[in-house]
C-alpha positions in Angstrom: 26.9 52.3 56.8 24.6 53.5 54.0 24.8 52.0 50.6 27.6 53.4 48.5 30.0 53.6 51.4 29.3 57.2 52.3 28.3 58.5 55.6 25.0 60.4 55.5 23.7 63.4 57.3 22.2 61.2 60.0 25.7 60.2 61.0 26.6 63.8 61.4 23.6 64.5 63.5 24.4 61.5 65.8 28.0 62.4 66.1 27.1 66.1 66.8 24.6 65.0 69.5 27.3 62.8 71.2 29.9 65.6 71.0 27.4 68.2 72.2 26.6 66.0 75.2 30.3 65.7 76.0 30.9 69.5 75.6 27.9 70.4 77.8 29.1 68.0 80.5 32.6 69.4 80.3 31.3 73.0 80.6 29.3 71.9 83.7 32.5 70.4 85.1 30.8 67.3 86.4 32.7 64.3 87.8 33.9 61.6 85.4 31.4 59.0 86.6 28.6 61.4 85.7 30.2 62.0 82.3 30.6 58.2 81.8 26.9 57.5 82.7 25.6 60.4 80.6 27.6 59.4 77.6 26.5 55.8 78.0 22.8 57.0 78.0 23.4 59.2 75.0 25.0 56.4 73.1 22.1 54.0 74.0 19.7 56.7 72.7 21.6 57.0 69.4 21.7 53.2 69.0 18.0 52.9 69.7 17.2 55.5 67.0 19.4 53.6 64.6 17.7 50.3 65.3 14.3 51.9 65.0 15.2 53.5 61.7 16.7 50.3 60.3 13.6 48.3 61.2 11.4 51.0 59.6 13.5 50.8 56.4 13.3 47.0 56.4 9.6 47.0 57.0 9.0 49.5 54.2 11.2 47.6 51.7 8.2 46.3 49.8 8.4 42.7 48.6 9.9 40.3 51.1 11.6 38.4 48.2 11.6 34.8 47.2 10.8 32.2 49.7 8.2 34.2 51.7 4.6 33.0 51.6 2.0 35.0 49.8 -1.0 36.4 51.6 -3.1 33.3 50.8 -0.4 31.0 52.0 0.0 32.7 55.4 -3.4 31.5 56.7 -3.9 27.8 55.8 -7.2 27.8 57.7 -8.7 30.7 55.8 -11.3 28.5 54.1 -11.7 25.9 56.9 -15.2 27.0 57.9 -16.5 28.0 54.4 -19.2 25.7 53.1 -18.2 23.7 50.0 -19.4 24.8 46.7 
């Protein structure tokens, strides 16, 4: 759920997509196993989009916060082959 406790427009798009898939399957009068499989695939697609967007937001959050190494600390062997002086 987004910050602030409100559902955003992305939730509406996802719900609309799932409802749309169900409506189309109902209009096509397909058997229930086909409806079940198609809805499962649609749900997995929605979940994959959510995971991808959450990772993109986390990666773009900027500073990783306290406790994370700086650029220089990430590579302890950065100066290993540099001549002294």
